C-alpha positions as YAML, in Angstrom:
chain: A
units: angstrom
residues:
- id: 1
  name: UNK
  ca: [-18.04, -9.12, -24.17]
- id: 2
  name: UNK
  ca: [-20.92, -11.60, -24.04]
- id: 3
  name: UNK
  ca: [-20.58, -14.52, -21.70]
- id: 4
  name: UNK
  ca: [-18.88, -17.57, -23.16]
- id: 5
  name: UNK
  ca: [-17.37, -20.83, -22.04]
- id: 6
  name: UNK
  ca: [-13.84, -22.05, -22.57]
- id: 7
  name: UNK
  ca: [-12.66, -25.63, -22.28]
- id: 8
  name: UNK
  ca: [-9.12, -26.07, -21.10]
- id: 9
  name: UNK
  ca: [-6.59, -28.70, -20.20]
- id: 10
  name: UNK
  ca: [-5.37, -28.47, -16.62]
- id: 11
  name: UNK
  ca: [-1.62, -28.43, -16.04]
- id: 12
  name: UNK
  ca: [-1.65, -27.48, -12.37]
- id: 13
  name: UNK
  ca: [-0.92, -29.71, -9.42]
- id: 14
  name: UNK
  ca: [-2.18, -27.18, -6.88]
- id: 15
  name: UNK
  ca: [-5.01, -29.45, -5.78]
- id: 16
  name: UNK
  ca: [-7.68, -26.80, -6.23]
- id: 17
  name: UNK
  ca: [-10.89, -28.53, -7.35]
- id: 18
  name: UNK
  ca: [-12.08, -26.28, -10.16]
- id: 19
  name: UNK
  ca: [-14.26, -27.40, -13.08]
- id: 20
  name: UNK
  ca: [-12.59, -27.41, -16.48]
- id: 21
  name: UNK
  ca: [-15.28, -25.06, -17.80]
- id: 22
  name: UNK
  ca: [-15.48, -21.44, -16.76]
- id: 23
  name: UNK
  ca: [-18.09, -18.88, -17.70]
- id: 24
  name: UNK
  ca: [-16.32, -15.70, -18.81]
- id: 25
  name: UNK
  ca: [-17.84, -12.28, -18.17]
- id: 26
  name: UNK
  ca: [-16.57, -8.78, -18.82]
- id: 27
  name: UNK
  ca: [-12.96, -7.87, -19.41]
- id: 28
  name: UNK
  ca: [-11.37, -6.36, -16.30]
- id: 29
  name: UNK
  ca: [-8.07, -5.31, -17.86]
- id: 30
  name: UNK
  ca: [-6.38, -5.34, -21.26]
- id: 31
  name: UNK
  ca: [-2.65, -5.52, -21.93]
- id: 32
  name: UNK
  ca: [-0.43, -5.99, -24.95]
- id: 33
  name: UNK
  ca: [-0.11, -9.75, -24.40]
- id: 34
  name: UNK
  ca: [-2.92, -10.62, -22.00]
- id: 35
  name: UNK
  ca: [-6.54, -9.91, -21.08]
- id: 36
  name: UNK
  ca: [-8.05, -10.41, -17.63]
- id: 37
  name: UNK
  ca: [-11.70, -11.46, -17.43]
- id: 38
  name: UNK
  ca: [-14.18, -11.82, -14.62]
- id: 39
  name: UNK
  ca: [-15.24, -15.46, -14.51]
- id: 40
  name: UNK
  ca: [-17.53, -17.76, -12.58]
- id: 41
  name: UNK
  ca: [-17.63, -21.52, -12.21]
- id: 42
  name: UNK
  ca: [-20.62, -23.29, -13.69]
- id: 43
  name: UNK
  ca: [-21.27, -25.29, -10.53]
- id: 44
  name: UNK
  ca: [-20.87, -22.75, -7.73]
- id: 45
  name: UNK
  ca: [-21.01, -19.35, -9.48]
- id: 46
  name: UNK
  ca: [-17.97, -18.37, -7.42]
- id: 47
  name: UNK
  ca: [-16.09, -15.45, -8.95]
- id: 48
  name: UNK
  ca: [-12.48, -15.52, -10.12]
- id: 49
  name: UNK
  ca: [-10.25, -13.42, -12.33]
- id: 50
  name: UNK
  ca: [-8.89, -15.31, -15.33]
- id: 51
  name: UNK
  ca: [-5.79, -13.94, -17.03]
- id: 52
  name: UNK
  ca: [-5.59, -15.18, -20.62]
- id: 53
  name: UNK
  ca: [-2.12, -14.99, -22.13]
- id: 54
  name: UNK
  ca: [-1.99, -15.54, -25.88]
- id: 55
  name: UNK
  ca: [1.16, -17.49, -26.72]
- id: 56
  name: UNK
  ca: [0.33, -18.65, -30.25]
- id: 57
  name: UNK
  ca: [3.28, -18.36, -32.65]
- id: 58
  name: UNK
  ca: [5.33, -16.48, -30.06]
- id: 59
  name: UNK
  ca: [7.93, -18.29, -28.01]
- id: 60
  name: UNK
  ca: [8.64, -15.17, -25.95]
- id: 61
  name: UNK
  ca: [5.03, -14.99, -24.77]
- id: 62
  name: UNK
  ca: [4.99, -18.69, -24.00]
- id: 63
  name: UNK
  ca: [8.13, -18.36, -21.86]
- id: 64
  name: UNK
  ca: [6.66, -15.27, -20.18]
- id: 65
  name: UNK
  ca: [3.49, -17.18, -19.29]
- id: 66
  name: UNK
  ca: [5.49, -20.06, -17.86]
- id: 67
  name: UNK
  ca: [7.65, -17.66, -15.86]
- id: 68
  name: UNK
  ca: [4.60, -15.96, -14.35]
- id: 69
  name: UNK
  ca: [3.12, -19.31, -13.37]
- id: 70
  name: UNK
  ca: [6.36, -20.42, -11.71]
- id: 71
  name: UNK
  ca: [6.61, -17.11, -9.86]
- id: 72
  name: UNK
  ca: [3.05, -17.42, -8.53]
- id: 73
  name: UNK
  ca: [3.66, -20.99, -7.41]
- id: 74
  name: UNK
  ca: [6.42, -19.92, -5.00]
- id: 75
  name: UNK
  ca: [4.28, -17.18, -3.44]
- id: 76
  name: UNK
  ca: [1.78, -17.83, -0.67]
- id: 77
  name: UNK
  ca: [0.73, -14.76, 1.28]
- id: 78
  name: UNK
  ca: [-2.52, -12.88, 2.03]
- id: 79
  name: UNK
  ca: [-1.00, -9.80, 0.40]
- id: 80
  name: UNK
  ca: [-0.42, -11.54, -2.95]
- id: 81
  name: UNK
  ca: [-3.15, -12.49, -5.43]
- id: 82
  name: UNK
  ca: [-3.10, -16.28, -5.37]
- id: 83
  name: UNK
  ca: [-2.91, -18.57, -8.37]
- id: 84
  name: UNK
  ca: [-5.78, -21.02, -7.89]
- id: 85
  name: UNK
  ca: [-5.37, -23.05, -11.06]
- id: 86
  name: UNK
  ca: [-3.84, -22.79, -14.49]
- id: 87
  name: UNK
  ca: [-4.75, -24.31, -17.84]
- id: 88
  name: UNK
  ca: [-3.59, -24.14, -21.42]
- id: 89
  name: UNK
  ca: [-4.76, -24.88, -24.91]
- id: 90
  name: UNK
  ca: [-3.20, -24.43, -28.34]
- id: 91
  name: UNK
  ca: [-3.57, -20.66, -28.25]
- id: 92
  name: UNK
  ca: [-3.51, -19.49, -24.64]
- id: 93
  name: UNK
  ca: [-2.50, -20.00, -21.06]
- id: 94
  name: UNK
  ca: [-5.29, -19.38, -18.53]
- id: 95
  name: UNK
  ca: [-4.35, -18.27, -15.02]
- id: 96
  name: UNK
  ca: [-7.22, -18.49, -12.52]
- id: 97
  name: UNK
  ca: [-6.67, -15.92, -9.77]
- id: 98
  name: UNK
  ca: [-8.48, -14.47, -6.78]
- id: 99
  name: UNK
  ca: [-11.16, -11.96, -7.78]
- id: 100
  name: UNK
  ca: [-10.78, -8.45, -6.33]
- id: 101
  name: UNK
  ca: [-14.37, -7.40, -5.65]
- id: 102
  name: UNK
  ca: [-13.24, -3.93, -4.59]
- id: 103
  name: UNK
  ca: [-11.45, -3.12, -7.84]
- id: 104
  name: UNK
  ca: [-7.92, -1.77, -7.90]
- id: 105
  name: UNK
  ca: [-6.23, 1.11, -6.11]
- id: 106
  name: UNK
  ca: [-6.19, 3.28, -9.21]
- id: 107
  name: UNK
  ca: [-9.97, 2.98, -9.64]
- id: 108
  name: UNK
  ca: [-10.55, 3.71, -5.98]
- id: 109
  name: UNK
  ca: [-8.38, 6.83, -6.01]
- id: 110
  name: UNK
  ca: [-10.05, 8.08, -9.17]
- id: 111
  name: UNK
  ca: [-13.51, 7.62, -7.67]
- id: 112
  name: UNK
  ca: [-12.88, 8.80, -4.13]
- id: 113
  name: UNK
  ca: [-9.78, 11.00, -4.21]
- id: 114
  name: UNK
  ca: [-6.75, 10.69, -2.01]
- id: 115
  name: UNK
  ca: [-6.87, 8.65, 1.17]
- id: 116
  name: UNK
  ca: [-7.02, 9.66, 4.78]
- id: 117
  name: UNK
  ca: [-3.77, 8.97, 6.60]
- id: 118
  name: UNK
  ca: [-5.37, 6.06, 8.40]
- id: 119
  name: UNK
  ca: [-6.51, 4.37, 5.18]
- id: 120
  name: UNK
  ca: [-3.18, 5.01, 3.46]
- id: 121
  name: UNK
  ca: [-1.45, 3.46, 6.44]
- id: 122
  name: UNK
  ca: [-3.64, 0.36, 6.28]
- id: 123
  name: UNK
  ca: [-3.08, -0.14, 2.56]
- id: 124
  name: UNK
  ca: [0.62, 0.66, 2.88]
- id: 125
  name: UNK
  ca: [1.07, -1.92, 5.63]
- id: 126
  name: UNK
  ca: [-0.64, -4.67, 3.63]
- id: 127
  name: UNK
  ca: [1.23, -3.66, 0.47]
- id: 128
  name: UNK
  ca: [4.62, -3.82, 2.15]
- id: 129
  name: UNK
  ca: [3.75, -7.14, 3.78]
- id: 130
  name: UNK
  ca: [3.19, -8.55, 0.30]
- id: 131
  name: UNK
  ca: [6.40, -6.97, -1.00]
- id: 132
  name: UNK
  ca: [8.37, -8.44, 1.90]
- id: 133
  name: UNK
  ca: [7.02, -11.90, 1.13]
- id: 134
  name: UNK
  ca: [8.01, -11.53, -2.53]
- id: 135
  name: UNK
  ca: [11.51, -10.44, -1.60]
- id: 136
  name: UNK
  ca: [11.85, -13.23, 0.96]
- id: 137
  name: UNK
  ca: [11.09, -15.62, -1.92]
- id: 138
  name: UNK
  ca: [13.68, -13.80, -4.10]
- id: 139
  name: UNK
  ca: [10.93, -12.39, -6.36]
- id: 140
  name: UNK
  ca: [11.23, -8.87, -7.78]
- id: 141
  name: UNK
  ca: [7.84, -7.64, -8.98]
- id: 142
  name: UNK
  ca: [9.16, -4.85, -11.28]
- id: 143
  name: UNK
  ca: [5.74, -3.37, -12.04]
- id: 144
  name: UNK
  ca: [4.22, -2.11, -8.81]
- id: 145
  name: UNK
  ca: [1.69, 0.62, -9.60]
- id: 146
  name: UNK
  ca: [-1.82, 1.54, -8.39]
- id: 147
  name: UNK
  ca: [-3.70, -0.61, -10.92]
- id: 148
  name: UNK
  ca: [-1.71, -3.67, -9.81]
- id: 149
  name: UNK
  ca: [-2.81, -3.22, -6.19]
- id: 150
  name: UNK
  ca: [-6.09, -5.11, -5.84]
- id: 151
  name: UNK
  ca: [-8.66, -4.29, -3.19]
- id: 152
  name: UNK
  ca: [-11.35, -6.39, -1.54]
- id: 153
  name: UNK
  ca: [-14.58, -5.09, -0.07]
- id: 154
  name: UNK
  ca: [-13.47, -6.79, 3.14]
- id: 155
  name: UNK
  ca: [-10.49, -4.42, 3.29]
- id: 156
  name: UNK
  ca: [-7.95, -6.87, 1.89]
- id: 157
  name: UNK
  ca: [-5.06, -5.60, -0.23]
- id: 158
  name: UNK
  ca: [-3.27, -7.86, -2.70]
- id: 159
  name: UNK
  ca: [-0.45, -7.39, -5.18]
- id: 160
  name: UNK
  ca: [-1.42, -8.56, -8.65]
- id: 161
  name: UNK
  ca: [0.04, -8.98, -12.15]
- id: 162
  name: UNK
  ca: [3.38, -10.76, -11.92]
- id: 163
  name: UNK
  ca: [3.87, -10.73, -15.68]
- id: 164
  name: UNK
  ca: [7.14, -8.79, -15.44]
- id: 165
  name: UNK
  ca: [8.37, -10.41, -12.23]
- id: 166
  name: UNK
  ca: [11.64, -12.24, -11.95]
- id: 167
  name: UNK
  ca: [13.14, -14.55, -9.36]
- id: 168
  name: UNK
  ca: [16.78, -13.86, -8.60]
- id: 169
  name: UNK
  ca: [19.37, -14.96, -6.08]
- id: 170
  name: UNK
  ca: [22.07, -12.68, -4.74]
- id: 171
  name: UNK
  ca: [24.56, -11.52, -5.79]
- id: 172
  name: UNK
  ca: [22.88, -11.70, -9.21]
- id: 173
  name: UNK
  ca: [21.27, -8.53, -10.55]
- id: 174
  name: UNK
  ca: [18.68, -7.74, -13.20]
- id: 175
  name: UNK
  ca: [19.16, -5.50, -16.22]
- id: 176
  name: UNK
  ca: [15.95, -5.60, -18.31]
- id: 177
  name: UNK
  ca: [14.34, -2.22, -18.93]
- id: 178
  name: UNK
  ca: [10.72, -2.86, -17.98]
- id: 179
  name: UNK
  ca: [7.82, -1.59, -15.92]
- id: 180
  name: UNK
  ca: [5.64, 1.52, -15.99]
- id: 181
  name: UNK
  ca: [7.74, 4.59, -16.65]
- id: 182
  name: UNK
  ca: [6.42, 6.81, -13.85]
- id: 183
  name: UNK
  ca: [7.03, 4.06, -11.29]
- id: 184
  name: UNK
  ca: [10.46, 2.94, -12.50]
- id: 185
  name: UNK
  ca: [13.39, 3.45, -10.15]
- id: 186
  name: UNK
  ca: [16.23, 5.68, -11.41]
- id: 187
  name: UNK
  ca: [18.56, 2.71, -11.89]
- id: 188
  name: UNK
  ca: [16.13, 1.16, -14.38]
- id: 189
  name: UNK
  ca: [15.64, 4.45, -16.21]
- id: 190
  name: UNK
  ca: [19.42, 4.82, -16.48]
- id: 191
  name: UNK
  ca: [19.89, 1.30, -17.82]
- id: 192
  name: UNK
  ca: [21.86, 0.17, -14.78]
- id: 193
  name: UNK
  ca: [21.80, -3.23, -13.07]
- id: 194
  name: UNK
  ca: [19.28, -3.45, -10.23]
- id: 195
  name: UNK
  ca: [17.81, -5.67, -7.53]
- id: 196
  name: UNK
  ca: [14.62, -5.93, -5.47]
- id: 197
  name: UNK
  ca: [15.03, -2.37, -4.15]
- id: 198
  name: UNK
  ca: [13.30, -1.10, -7.31]
- id: 199
  name: UNK
  ca: [10.05, -2.36, -5.75]
- id: 200
  name: UNK
  ca: [10.63, -0.16, -2.69]
- id: 201
  name: UNK
  ca: [10.91, 2.91, -4.91]
- id: 202
  name: UNK
  ca: [7.63, 2.05, -6.66]
- id: 203
  name: UNK
  ca: [5.85, 1.29, -3.38]
- id: 204
  name: UNK
  ca: [7.05, 4.61, -1.96]
- id: 205
  name: UNK
  ca: [5.48, 6.41, -4.91]
- id: 206
  name: UNK
  ca: [2.22, 4.55, -4.33]
- id: 207
  name: UNK
  ca: [2.16, 5.66, -0.67]
- id: 208
  name: UNK
  ca: [3.00, 9.21, -1.77]
- id: 209
  name: UNK
  ca: [0.10, 9.11, -4.22]
- id: 210
  name: UNK
  ca: [-2.36, 7.83, -1.62]
- id: 211
  name: UNK
  ca: [-1.44, 10.56, 0.86]
- id: 212
  name: UNK
  ca: [-0.71, 13.50, -1.44]
- id: 213
  name: UNK
  ca: [-3.24, 12.83, -4.17]
- id: 214
  name: UNK
  ca: [-0.78, 13.34, -7.01]
- id: 215
  name: UNK
  ca: [2.40, 11.84, -8.48]
- id: 216
  name: UNK
  ca: [5.57, 13.72, -7.44]
- id: 217
  name: UNK
  ca: [7.33, 13.20, -10.77]
- id: 218
  name: UNK
  ca: [4.44, 13.72, -13.15]
- id: 219
  name: UNK
  ca: [5.00, 16.31, -15.87]
- id: 220
  name: UNK
  ca: [3.16, 16.52, -19.18]
- id: 221
  name: UNK
  ca: [6.37, 15.58, -21.01]
- id: 222
  name: UNK
  ca: [7.41, 11.96, -20.38]
- id: 223
  name: UNK
  ca: [11.13, 12.57, -20.79]
- id: 224
  name: UNK
  ca: [11.00, 15.46, -18.31]
- id: 225
  name: UNK
  ca: [9.18, 13.19, -15.87]
- id: 226
  name: UNK
  ca: [11.94, 10.59, -16.18]
- id: 227
  name: UNK
  ca: [14.64, 13.20, -15.57]
- id: 228
  name: UNK
  ca: [12.80, 14.46, -12.51]
- id: 229
  name: UNK
  ca: [12.60, 10.90, -11.16]
- id: 230
  name: UNK
  ca: [16.31, 10.36, -11.80]
- id: 231
  name: UNK
  ca: [17.05, 13.52, -9.82]
- id: 232
  name: UNK
  ca: [14.90, 12.25, -6.96]
- id: 233
  name: UNK
  ca: [13.51, 15.75, -6.32]
- id: 234
  name: UNK
  ca: [10.00, 15.25, -5.00]
- id: 235
  name: UNK
  ca: [7.50, 17.71, -6.46]
- id: 236
  name: UNK
  ca: [5.64, 18.63, -3.28]
- id: 237
  name: UNK
  ca: [2.69, 20.96, -2.68]
- id: 238
  name: UNK
  ca: [2.81, 22.07, 0.92]
- id: 239
  name: UNK
  ca: [-0.95, 22.49, 1.14]
- id: 240
  name: UNK
  ca: [-1.40, 18.80, 0.32]
- id: 241
  name: UNK
  ca: [0.82, 17.67, 3.17]
- id: 242
  name: UNK
  ca: [-0.33, 19.95, 5.98]
- id: 243
  name: UNK
  ca: [-1.31, 17.85, 8.97]
- id: 244
  name: UNK
  ca: [0.22, 14.62, 7.70]
- id: 245
  name: UNK
  ca: [2.44, 12.82, 10.20]
- id: 246
  name: UNK
  ca: [6.13, 13.58, 9.73]
- id: 247
  name: UNK
  ca: [6.82, 9.87, 10.25]
- id: 248
  name: UNK
  ca: [4.91, 9.18, 7.04]
- id: 249
  name: UNK
  ca: [6.87, 11.83, 5.16]
- id: 250
  name: UNK
  ca: [10.18, 10.46, 6.46]
- id: 251
  name: UNK
  ca: [9.23, 6.94, 5.42]
- id: 252
  name: UNK
  ca: [8.39, 8.09, 1.90]
- id: 253
  name: UNK
  ca: [11.67, 9.98, 1.57]
- id: 254
  name: UNK
  ca: [13.60, 6.88, 2.65]
- id: 255
  name: UNK
  ca: [11.76, 4.75, 0.11]
- id: 256
  name: UNK
  ca: [11.94, 7.20, -2.80]
- id: 257
  name: UNK
  ca: [15.69, 7.47, -2.37]
- id: 258
  name: UNK
  ca: [17.96, 7.66, -5.43]
- id: 259
  name: UNK
  ca: [20.90, 6.10, -3.59]
- id: 260
  name: UNK
  ca: [20.01, 2.40, -3.48]
- id: 261
  name: UNK
  ca: [22.32, 1.70, -0.53]
- id: 262
  name: UNK
  ca: [20.27, 4.17, 1.53]
- id: 263
  name: UNK
  ca: [16.87, 2.99, 0.31]
- id: 264
  name: UNK
  ca: [14.91, 1.04, 2.91]
- id: 265
  name: UNK
  ca: [14.27, -2.68, 2.59]
- id: 266
  name: UNK
  ca: [10.72, -4.05, 2.76]
- id: 267
  name: UNK
  ca: [11.40, -5.28, 6.31]
- id: 268
  name: UNK
  ca: [12.67, -1.84, 7.36]
- id: 269
  name: UNK
  ca: [9.56, -0.11, 6.00]
- id: 270
  name: UNK
  ca: [7.38, -2.37, 8.15]
- id: 271
  name: UNK
  ca: [9.55, -1.53, 11.17]
- id: 272
  name: UNK
  ca: [9.23, 2.21, 10.54]
- id: 273
  name: UNK
  ca: [7.45, 4.21, 13.22]
- id: 274
  name: UNK
  ca: [4.59, 5.10, 10.86]
- id: 275
  name: UNK
  ca: [3.73, 1.57, 9.69]
- id: 276
  name: UNK
  ca: [4.69, -0.35, 12.81]
- id: 277
  name: UNK
  ca: [2.27, 1.60, 15.03]
- id: 278
  name: UNK
  ca: [-0.54, 1.91, 12.50]
- id: 279
  name: UNK
  ca: [-2.20, 4.40, 14.84]
- id: 280
  name: UNK
  ca: [-2.66, 7.97, 13.71]
- id: 281
  name: UNK
  ca: [-4.71, 11.05, 14.46]
- id: 282
  name: UNK
  ca: [-7.61, 11.30, 12.03]
- id: 283
  name: UNK
  ca: [-6.68, 14.69, 10.62]
- id: 284
  name: UNK
  ca: [-9.11, 16.11, 8.03]
- id: 285
  name: UNK
  ca: [-7.84, 15.94, 4.46]
- id: 286
  name: UNK
  ca: [-6.76, 19.38, 3.29]
- id: 287
  name: UNK
  ca: [-7.93, 20.59, -0.11]
- id: 288
  name: UNK
  ca: [-4.99, 20.59, -2.52]
- id: 289
  name: UNK
  ca: [-4.89, 23.35, -5.15]
- id: 290
  name: UNK
  ca: [-2.54, 21.40, -7.43]
- id: 291
  name: UNK
  ca: [-3.83, 20.88, -10.99]
- id: 292
  name: UNK
  ca: [-2.80, 17.26, -10.56]
- id: 293
  name: UNK
  ca: [-5.00, 16.71, -7.55]
- id: 294
  name: UNK
  ca: [-7.35, 13.81, -8.03]
- id: 295
  name: UNK
  ca: [-10.52, 15.89, -7.72]
- id: 296
  name: UNK
  ca: [-9.61, 18.22, -10.58]
- id: 297
  name: UNK
  ca: [-11.32, 18.03, -13.97]
- id: 298
  name: UNK
  ca: [-7.97, 17.18, -15.57]
- id: 299
  name: UNK
  ca: [-7.99, 13.84, -13.77]
- id: 300
  name: UNK
  ca: [-8.59, 11.68, -16.83]
- id: 301
  name: UNK
  ca: [-5.75, 13.26, -18.77]
- id: 302
  name: UNK
  ca: [-3.20, 13.14, -15.97]
- id: 303
  name: UNK
  ca: [-4.10, 9.62, -14.84]
- id: 304
  name: UNK
  ca: [-3.78, 8.27, -18.36]
- id: 305
  name: UNK
  ca: [-0.16, 9.37, -18.22]
- id: 306
  name: UNK
  ca: [0.30, 8.01, -14.71]
- id: 307
  name: UNK
  ca: [-0.67, 4.57, -16.01]
- id: 308
  name: UNK
  ca: [1.49, 4.51, -19.12]
- id: 309
  name: UNK
  ca: [3.30, 1.16, -19.35]
- id: 310
  name: UNK
  ca: [6.52, 0.26, -21.09]
- id: 311
  name: UNK
  ca: [6.93, -3.46, -21.65]
...
């Protein structure tokens, strides 16, 4: 879209000195209730991402926007995309966030293929650090997926999009069916009560994807994919995993674990031998013959399904 300016009323007390006028650039992401734009300040030309949530004539959207703002205000960690300021007008809420100049994990995997073990380890460590912070603050993200993992050219990794997140205190549980179907934990798919461990399942799938180059539960039929996830049977191609550290494979299996009582916590993943050392042999990436491998021509079709979101 062409550049434009929006005038907004500030509601934040974060103390971040940002002009009330932002210059909007291209849309970075589109959702059913929100659009994220690249934006710059008029005075400094510094880049931000502005999430615009339309709440006009919809109390549910208004409450959702307020919930996301409150969630972001309790989070303060390098692994979480920070809320810098927020504004509102009669039609929208505007959330001013850190700008990810390296795009998101999904884009990076599409462009460059699966990661080396070293790079997957680096991203996995930063990802789980952010997840641990969320869980320490009693926040369940509920929509961890590659396009919500934001990358910086400086190597930073941040969790973004807290639109479906919820803050809970034990022993309370959640029950809302939400998230992206291929990254939902079995308990959500089955309509059962759940807690923060659903984020561990999703993060385990992200690590699997980075290392293997494909989604273990992806089938062309969505319902079959859900049933495969509920079974917990990982769809593995041996040729894709040759040479990968067994510690990495063990970590993934203990994260993508159907039995929630046996699923690792965020803290335990960071204490695992694979992530705690963060030192690995730089094995060459083996070519994977799977039709779901990221380098195949079917990439656009398969990845469209991998990103399907259920709100």
